[in-house]
C-alpha positions in Angstrom: -1.2 15.9 -4.1 2.6 15.5 -4.3 4.1 12.1 -5.0 7.9 12.2 -4.4 9.4 10.3 -7.3 11.8 7.0 -6.0 15.0 9.1 -7.5 14.1 11.8 -4.7 14.6 9.2 -1.9 17.6 7.7 -3.7 16.1 4.3 -4.3 18.1 1.3 -5.0 17.2 -0.4 -8.4 14.7 -3.5 -7.6 16.5 -7.1 -7.7 15.2 -8.6 -10.9 11.7 -8.1 -12.9 9.0 -7.3 -10.8 5.6 -8.1 -12.4 3.0 -5.4 -13.4 -0.1 -5.1 -12.0 -3.6 -6.1 -13.9 -5.5 -2.6 -14.2 -7.9 -1.5 -13.5 -7.1 -2.6 -9.7 -9.7 -3.8 -7.4 -8.3 -4.1 -4.0 -6.5 -1.6 -1.9 -4.4 -2.6 1.2 -3.9 -0.2 3.8 -0.7 -0.8 5.9 -1.5 1.0 9.0 1.9 0.7 10.5 5.2 0.4 8.8 7.3 -0.6 12.1 9.5 2.7 11.7 9.8 5.9 13.4 7.2 8.6 12.1 8.3 11.4 10.1 6.7 14.9 10.1 9.5 16.8 7.4 10.6 15.9 4.1 14.4 15.3 5.1 13.2 12.6 7.7 10.5 11.0 5.4 13.0 10.6 3.1 15.3 8.6 5.0 12.7 6.7 6.5 11.2 5.3 3.1 14.9 4.7 2.1 15.6 2.7 5.4 12.5 0.6 4.7 13.4 -0.3 1.5 16.8 -1.5 2.6 15.0 -3.5 5.3 12.9 -5.1 3.1 15.7 -5.9 0.5 18.3 -6.8 3.0 16.5 -8.3 5.9 13.4 -9.7 4.4 15.0 -10.6 1.0 12.4 -8.9 -1.0 13.3 -7.5 -4.5 12.1 -4.0 -3.8 10.4 -1.8 -1.0 7.0 -3.6 -0.5 4.6 -1.0 -0.8 3.1 0.9 -3.9 2.9 4.2 -1.9 3.9 5.4 1.3 2.0 8.4 3.0 4.3 10.8 5.2 3.3 12.8 8.0 5.1 15.8 6.0 2.1 16.1 3.6 3.8 14.1 1.0 3.1 10.5 -0.5 6.3 8.8 -1.4 6.3 6.3 -4.4 7.3 3.0 -3.6 6.4 0.5 -6.5 4.2 3.2 -7.9 0.8 2.5 -9.9 2.5 -0.1 -12.3 3.9 -3.0 -10.5 2.5 -5.5 -7.8 2.9 -5.0 -3.9 4.6 -7.6 -2.2 1.8 -8.8 0.4 2.0 -10.9 3.2 2.1 -14.7 2.3 -1.8 -15.4 3.4 -2.7 -12.1 0.9 -0.6 -13.2 -2.1 -3.6 -14.0 -4.1 -4.6 -10.5 -4.3 -1.3 -9.1 -5.7 -2.2 -9.1 -9.4 -5.0 -6.4 -8.9 -3.8 -4.8 -5.6 -2.5 -1.7 -4.6 -0.6 -1.6 -0.8 -0.6 2.2 0.6 1.4 2.5 3.9 1.2 5.0 6.5 4.7 5.9 7.5 5.4 5.3 11.1 3.4 3.5 14.0 -0.6 3.8 14.2 -0.4 6.1 17.1 1.7 8.9 15.2 -0.8 8.9 12.0 -2.5 12.5 11.7 -5.7 13.6 9.9 -3.4 15.0 7.1 -2.1 11.6 6.3 -5.6 9.8 5.9 -6.6 13.0 3.8 -3.5 12.0 1.6 -4.4 8.6 1.3 -7.8 9.5 0.1 -6.4 12.0 -2.3 -4.1 9.4 -3.7 -7.0 6.8 -4.1 -9.2 9.5 -5.8 -6.0 10.0 -8.4 -6.1 6.5 -8.9 -9.8 6.5 -9.9 -9.1 9.5 -12.0 -6.1 8.2 -13.9 -8.2 4.9 -14.1 -5.5 3.0 -12.0 -8.3 2.0 -9.8 -12.2 0.8 -10.9 -14.7 3.1 -9.0 -17.5 0.9 -7.3 -15.7 -2.2 -7.6 -12.6 -1.3 -5.4 -12.4 -3.0 -2.0 -10.1 -1.3 0.8 -9.1 -3.9 3.1 -7.1 -3.6 6.3 -5.6 -6.6 8.4 -8.8 -7.3 10.3 -10.7 -7.6 7.0 -7.8 -10.0 5.8 -7.9 -12.2 8.8 -11.9 -12.5 8.6 -11.7 -13.3 4.7 -8.6 -15.8 5.0 -10.9 -17.5 7.8 -13.8 -17.8 5.1 -16.1 -15.3 7.1 -17.4 -12.2 5.7 -15.4 -9.1 6.8 -17.6 -6.3 8.9 -17.4 -4.3 5.8 -18.8 -7.1 3.3 -21.7 -7.6 5.9 -22.4 -3.5 5.7 -22.8 -3.7 1.9 -24.5 -7.0 2.1 -21.9 -8.7 0.1 -20.8 -12.5 0.7 -17.2 -13.6 0.8 -16.1 -15.5 -2.1 -12.3 -16.6 -1.4 -10.5 -16.6 -4.9 -9.2 -19.7 -6.3 -5.2 -20.4 -5.7 
């Protein structure tokens, strides 16, 4: 797996200190849609990732790009905040930030390819191998799961696994 470092996409330095995550990470969020154009070559992906950081920092007043990693349609994974810093999750997901990783697919849902899904799996396996992610205790959550958990319901994945929702104390 090729992880393109921040220096290669000309990342701006974060505004202020970004808190480190608590390892091993237990939750993985998959952002299915970055609301950006898709990219299928490295040059375009570099531009899109830099644009996303700019949008997050300037329009949303975030200290940095929100995601830990971004999966491009060109066969590369782009380092956002990386393995060591907390992602910036939506307000209703904040209580998961300490032990979470956020992986985003660049582009819209319709533009994703099998190769992109495969890259995300490879990234997760690398995280397990390097002991950033805890095997067997890691939940992969999408926005549907989050809506159910926020409403106090068990997600479909929890139901299949026979688990109950235990909302963390805030």
